[in-house]
N, C-alpha and C positions, 0 to 999 in steps of 0.2 A: 473233544475230550469229556470228563461224564463228574460235576464234582460227588465225591463220596464221604461220607461220614468219614474220620479216624478218632476214636475218643474223642474229645469236648472241641474237638476241632472239624475242619474241613478240610480233602487233599483232593488234587488235581496229578492223575496220572500223566504222566507224559511220555507221546509214541518216544517208540526208539530213533525214529530218523531224524526228529526233533533233539531228543541225547546228544546225537550222532551230532548231527547239525553244530551244536555249542558243549562240542566235547567232554558234555558232564558226565560224573560218576561220582560212585555212593560218598554222601558227607559235603558235595559241594553246594553253595552255599548261593542262594541266588535272590535278589533284589527286585522286589516291584520299583520300579522308578518312575514307571507313570500308567497311568488307567485311565480311558476313557471311549467311551460310547463299547461297551463290551471289550475293546481286545488294551493288553497284557502290555507294556514293555517289561523288558529285563534284565538283569545284567551278571555278570558274575562277579563272587567280589577280587578274583584276578582282574575284573576286565575293569571294576572300579576303583583299584589301585591305579595299573595304567595309566583310565580317566586324567586321576589326582596329578598325579605325576608328569601329566602331558600339560596339566595348565599350572601346576608349578613351573615346568620349564617352561612355555610361552612369557612367563616375567621375568626371567634373564636375571634373576637376584644374585646379587654376588656379598660373601659374610667377608664379612672386615678381614683385613690379613692377621691372623696368628690367632684366630677365632677358634673356639675348643668349648661344647658342650657338654656342661655339668647338668646330669639328672636330679642329682641329692641339691642342685644350685637351684634349679627349676623347679626343686618339689618344696624348696626351700616357707614358710609359711609365718 
């Protein structure tokens, strides 16, 4: 892949085989989660969300009986 100038930024065009492998479509967001020795590790927002949910599920937290989240109460200052 070649790095190209795109406005004030740099961009990399992804080969179609990689796009298909990752199941990407226009507008998807990717996060670089690791970079070393010229290798980038990326994940999609959906993969990031699933990873976070899996980590929360591993903790086996339970909510107190009758618990109800109140956004207004949580945001009070």
